[in-house]
C-alpha positions in Angstrom: 61.5 310.0 78.6 61.2 306.9 76.6 58.0 306.4 74.6 56.0 303.3 75.1 54.7 301.2 72.1 51.9 298.7 72.2 52.8 295.2 71.0 49.3 293.9 71.1 47.4 293.7 67.8 43.9 294.9 67.2 40.9 292.9 68.0 40.5 291.9 64.3 44.1 290.6 64.0 43.6 288.4 67.1 40.5 286.9 65.5 42.3 286.0 62.2 45.1 284.4 64.1 42.7 282.1 65.9 41.0 280.9 62.6 44.2 280.1 60.7 45.3 277.3 63.0 42.2 275.2 62.7 42.1 275.8 59.0 45.6 274.5 58.6 44.9 271.5 60.8 41.7 270.8 58.8 43.5 271.0 55.5 46.2 268.7 56.7 43.7 266.2 58.0 41.9 266.4 54.6 45.1 265.7 52.7 45.8 262.7 55.0 42.3 261.4 54.4 42.6 261.8 50.6 46.1 260.1 50.7 44.7 257.3 52.8 41.8 256.9 50.4 44.1 256.8 47.4 46.3 254.2 49.1 43.3 252.1 50.1 41.9 252.3 46.6 45.2 251.4 45.1 45.4 248.4 47.4 41.8 247.4 46.6 42.5 247.7 42.9 45.6 245.6 43.3 43.7 242.9 45.2 41.0 242.9 42.6 43.5 242.7 39.8 45.3 239.8 41.5 42.0 238.1 42.2 40.9 238.4 38.6 44.3 237.2 37.4 44.1 234.1 39.6 40.6 233.5 38.5 41.7 233.7 34.9 44.6 231.3 35.7 42.1 228.9 37.3 40.0 229.1 34.1 43.1 228.3 32.0 43.8 225.3 34.3 40.2 224.0 33.9 40.4 224.4 30.1 43.7 222.5 30.1 42.2 219.8 32.2 39.2 219.5 29.7 41.6 219.2 26.8 43.6 216.4 28.6 40.3 214.7 29.4 39.4 214.7 25.7 42.8 213.4 24.8 42.3 210.5 27.1 39.0 209.8 25.4 40.7 210.0 22.0 43.0 207.1 23.0 40.2 205.1 24.7 37.2 205.7 22.5 35.2 202.9 24.0 34.6 205.0 27.1 33.3 208.0 25.2 29.8 206.5 25.1 29.9 205.5 28.8 29.0 207.5 31.8 31.9 208.2 34.2 30.4 205.7 36.7 30.7 202.9 34.2 34.4 203.4 33.2 36.1 201.0 35.7 33.6 198.2 35.0 34.2 198.7 31.2 38.0 198.6 31.5 37.8 195.6 33.9 36.1 193.6 31.1 39.2 194.0 28.8 42.2 191.7 28.8 45.2 192.9 30.8 47.9 190.8 29.2 49.0 192.2 25.9 52.0 192.0 23.6 54.6 194.8 23.8 52.9 196.0 20.6 49.5 197.2 21.6 47.0 199.9 21.0 46.7 201.0 24.7 48.1 200.3 28.1 45.2 198.8 30.0 46.7 199.2 33.5 47.6 202.8 32.8 44.1 203.4 31.5 42.6 202.0 34.6 44.8 204.2 36.8 43.9 207.4 34.9 40.2 206.4 34.8 40.2 205.9 38.5 41.5 209.4 39.1 38.7 210.8 37.0 36.0 208.7 38.5 37.0 209.4 42.1 37.3 213.2 41.4 40.9 213.1 42.6 42.8 216.4 42.3 45.3 216.2 39.4 48.2 218.6 39.2 48.6 220.4 35.9 52.4 219.9 36.4 53.4 217.4 38.9 56.7 219.1 39.3 55.2 222.6 40.0 52.2 222.9 42.2 52.0 226.7 41.5 50.6 225.9 38.1 47.3 224.7 39.6 45.3 221.5 39.7 42.0 220.2 38.4 39.5 217.4 39.0 36.7 215.8 37.0 33.4 216.3 38.7 31.3 214.2 36.2 31.0 213.0 32.6 27.6 211.9 31.1 26.9 210.7 27.6 23.6 211.3 26.0 22.3 211.8 22.5 25.6 211.8 20.7 27.5 214.1 23.1 29.5 213.8 26.2 29.0 216.4 28.9 32.1 217.0 31.1 32.1 219.1 34.3 35.5 220.0 35.5 36.8 222.1 38.4 40.2 223.8 38.8 41.9 225.8 41.5 44.8 228.2 41.7 46.5 229.5 44.9 47.0 233.3 44.9 50.4 234.3 46.1 51.0 230.6 46.5 49.0 230.8 49.7 46.8 227.7 50.3 44.5 229.8 52.3 43.8 232.1 49.3 42.5 229.9 46.5 40.7 230.8 43.3 38.4 228.2 41.9 36.7 227.9 38.5 34.3 225.2 37.1 33.7 224.5 33.5 31.1 222.5 31.6 32.0 221.4 28.1 30.3 219.4 25.5 32.2 216.9 23.4 30.5 215.6 20.2 30.7 211.9 19.9 29.9 210.4 16.5 30.4 207.3 14.5 32.1 206.7 11.2 31.2 203.0 10.9 29.4 203.5 7.7 32.6 204.3 5.9 34.6 201.3 7.2 35.5 198.5 4.8 36.3 194.9 6.0 40.1 194.5 6.7 42.2 192.6 4.2 44.1 190.8 7.0 42.7 190.4 10.5 44.6 188.5 13.1 45.2 188.5 16.8 49.0 188.2 16.4 51.4 188.8 13.5 54.8 187.7 12.3 54.5 189.9 9.2 57.3 190.2 6.7 58.4 193.8 5.9 57.9 193.0 2.3 54.4 191.5 2.7 52.2 193.3 0.1 48.7 194.0 1.5 46.2 196.3 -0.2 43.7 197.2 2.4 43.4 197.5 6.2 45.4 195.3 8.6 43.6 194.9 11.9 44.4 193.0 15.0 44.5 193.0 18.8 48.2 193.5 18.6 49.9 195.3 15.8 52.7 193.9 13.5 56.1 194.1 14.9 57.3 196.9 12.6 59.4 200.0 13.3 56.5 202.4 13.8 55.8 204.8 16.7 52.4 206.3 17.3 51.4 209.5 18.9 51.6 207.9 22.4 55.2 206.7 21.8 54.0 203.1 21.9 55.3 200.8 19.2 52.6 200.3 16.6 49.6 202.3 15.6 46.5 202.7 17.8 42.9 203.1 16.8 43.2 206.9 16.7 45.7 206.7 13.8 43.8 205.5 10.8 46.1 206.9 8.1 48.7 205.3 5.9 51.8 204.7 7.9 55.3 205.1 6.4 57.2 201.9 6.3 54.2 199.6 6.4 53.9 197.4 3.3 50.6 199.1 2.3 47.3 200.3 3.6 46.4 200.9 7.2 47.3 199.2 10.4 44.8 199.4 13.3 45.4 197.7 16.6 42.1 197.4 18.4 41.7 195.2 21.4 38.1 196.4 21.9 36.8 194.5 18.8 37.5 190.7 18.5 37.5 188.8 15.2 33.9 187.5 14.7 33.4 184.1 16.1 33.2 181.0 13.8 30.0 180.7 11.9 27.8 177.7 12.5 26.5 175.8 9.5 22.8 176.0 9.0 20.7 172.8 9.4 20.1 172.6 5.6 23.8 172.6 4.7 24.7 169.9 2.1 27.2 167.4 3.5 30.5 167.1 1.5 33.5 164.8 2.0 36.8 166.5 2.5 38.0 168.3 -0.5 41.3 166.7 -1.5 41.1 167.1 -5.3 39.6 169.4 -7.9 35.9 170.1 -7.5 33.3 172.3 -9.1 30.5 173.9 -7.0 27.6 173.7 -7.1 27.9 170.1 -8.2 26.2 169.1 -11.4 23.7 166.3 -11.1 23.6 166.2 -7.3 20.5 168.4 -6.8 22.4 171.2 -5.1 20.1 174.2 -4.8 20.6 177.6 -3.2 18.4 179.0 -0.3 16.1 182.0 -0.5 19.1 184.3 -0.4 20.7 182.6 -3.4 23.4 181.0 -1.2 24.7 177.4 -1.4 25.7 175.9 2.0 28.1 172.9 2.3 29.3 171.2 5.5 32.8 169.8 4.7 34.0 166.8 6.6 37.6 165.9 7.4 39.8 163.6 5.5 41.0 161.5 8.4 40.9 162.0 12.2 44.7 161.9 12.5 45.2 164.7 10.0 41.9 166.6 10.3 41.9 168.4 7.0 38.7 169.6 5.4 40.6 171.0 2.4 43.9 169.6 1.3 44.9 170.6 -2.3 48.1 169.6 -4.1 49.8 170.6 -7.3 47.2 171.7 -9.9 44.1 170.9 -7.8 41.3 173.4 -8.3 38.1 174.6 -6.6 35.9 176.1 -9.4 32.9 178.1 -8.4 30.2 178.4 -11.1 27.4 180.6 -9.9 25.7 183.8 -11.0 27.1 187.1 -9.8 24.4 187.5 -7.1 25.0 184.0 -5.7 27.4 182.7 -3.0 29.0 179.4 -2.1 29.6 178.8 1.7 31.9 176.0 2.8 31.6 175.3 6.6 34.8 173.4 7.5 35.0 170.8 10.2 38.8 170.7 10.0 42.0 172.4 8.8 43.0 174.0 5.5 46.0 173.1 3.4 46.2 175.1 0.1 49.5 173.7 -1.2 50.8 173.7 -4.7 50.0 176.0 -7.6 46.3 175.8 -6.9 43.6 178.2 -8.2 40.4 178.8 -6.3 37.6 180.7 -8.0 40.1 183.1 -9.6 37.7 184.4 -12.2 35.3 186.1 -9.8 35.5 189.9 -9.5 34.2 189.8 -5.9 34.6 186.8 -3.7 31.5 184.6 -4.1 33.3 181.8 -2.2 33.4 181.9 1.6 35.5 179.5 3.6 34.2 179.4 7.2 36.4 177.6 9.7 35.0 176.0 12.8 36.3 175.6 16.3 38.3 172.6 14.9 39.9 174.7 12.2 43.2 175.5 13.9 45.6 175.4 10.9 45.8 177.2 7.6 48.7 176.6 5.2 49.0 178.8 2.0 51.8 178.5 -0.5 53.2 181.8 -1.8 52.2 180.8 -5.4 48.5 180.6 -4.6 45.9 182.3 -6.7 42.7 182.5 -4.5 39.6 184.6 -4.8 37.7 183.9 -1.6 36.9 185.1 1.9 38.8 183.0 4.4 37.3 183.3 7.9 39.0 180.9 10.4 39.4 183.0 13.6 41.0 180.1 15.6 43.5 179.1 12.9 47.2 179.8 12.9 48.0 180.7 9.3 51.3 180.4 7.6 52.4 181.4 4.1 55.2 179.0 3.0 57.4 178.9 0.0 56.4 176.9 -3.0 58.7 175.5 -5.7 56.0 175.5 -8.4 55.9 178.9 -10.1 52.8 180.9 -10.6 52.8 184.2 -12.7 50.0 185.9 -10.7 49.9 184.7 -7.1 47.4 186.6 -4.9 44.6 186.2 -2.4 41.7 188.4 -3.5 39.2 188.9 -0.8 40.3 188.8 2.8 41.9 186.5 5.4 40.7 186.6 9.1 42.7 184.2 11.3 44.1 183.9 14.8 47.7 184.4 13.7 49.4 185.2 10.5 53.1 184.3 9.7 54.7 185.3 6.4 58.3 185.3 7.6 59.0 181.7 6.4 58.0 182.5 2.8 60.7 183.6 0.3 58.2 185.2 -2.1 55.5 187.2 -0.4 51.9 186.4 -1.3 49.9 189.6 -1.9 46.6 190.0 -0.2 44.2 192.3 -2.0 41.0 193.4 -0.2 37.9 192.9 -2.3 34.4 192.6 -1.1 31.9 194.2 1.3 30.5 193.0 4.6 27.5 191.6 2.7 29.9 189.8 0.3 31.6 188.2 3.4 28.3 187.3 5.2 29.5 189.1 8.3 27.7 191.8 10.3 29.4 195.2 9.8 32.1 196.0 12.3 31.1 198.9 14.6 34.1 201.2 14.9 34.8 202.8 18.3 33.2 206.3 18.5 34.8 209.3 16.8 35.3 212.5 18.8 35.0 216.0 17.4 36.5 219.2 18.9 34.7 220.6 21.9 31.6 222.5 20.7 30.4 224.1 23.9 32.0 225.8 26.9 30.2 227.3 29.9 31.6 228.8 33.0 30.0 227.8 36.3 30.0 230.1 39.3 31.7 228.5 42.4 
């Protein structure tokens, strides 16, 4: 007889077996939920990290755009004190045609200003759109500072549908250094300047001398942002500034004393003629021309002299109806420390001839005259123009011995209103992020 064994567990065993299965399923489900949560959080963190990275990159693009904007203002300082809406009108008022030697490229300036003024998007790198782009929203000048608002954007994953934007407001201090500017020694619209021309003082013009200099923009010559001594220039500073023209010819006052053309030695003021100064201690003379065919108001030869005999606080002003020929070994007012003689050319003063043996202490202001320094046979141990020469053009290439020009005198000495220099920009002083 074979014994029978029961294979069915007790009631307790059956209950435990029924509980284990749901527990296992529940734990598995919990692990799946935790894993999914971790994966989701990881993806969220990654998205947040990428978004923050793209936002930071957009911030970098807006900062780079602000720096480029300020660099543009550095080269075109006249615009620094104008609101953005006035830029094109301001640039349209400037001459387009310039010599190959110039301070700025007007056409290029207009193109760039138009991009800023129309809020056109500008690629940070035209060859790589992935580096982002920026646009100028506005620029306003007020109370010595320019306020720039600029926006930049950066595509995440290079996807145009996923763009991070950032706006920035910066403040650019705009000041003036006009108080420290001295009158230029030589000021002309065009130059044919000898490389050996000695000039002590500033050289200023609409175009710059044709010398082998390259400025920060790669343009031949030196622009208004470079006001430092330049290697290879005879001396002093060269500034090409088409924003500020040579002051117009001065008009003789109604009380000016008439004089015939000066063709021989003369002492001023004249003795025995009743010449008296005005309330400002200035003598005014209106100088006629020698002959209509030649048209010279001053034509000196050989040892002719103009001698000025006035007190240190007095001035002699010669308003010329015609041209100037300072030939020979002439001496004009050479004993004065500061020029107390002013030669003011008129609209008819279109020629100035100076021999390279001249010894002149005077301020020569003939903004329509074409001036030439020519070679003289008569020796002079101390040739020099002490004061300043402001003319339409200056040519010293035809002279064998260069005539030094030494700047002496102030704006008051010259009787000319002080030149206002274009604004000076300081580093950005204020940055503010703007939420988009």
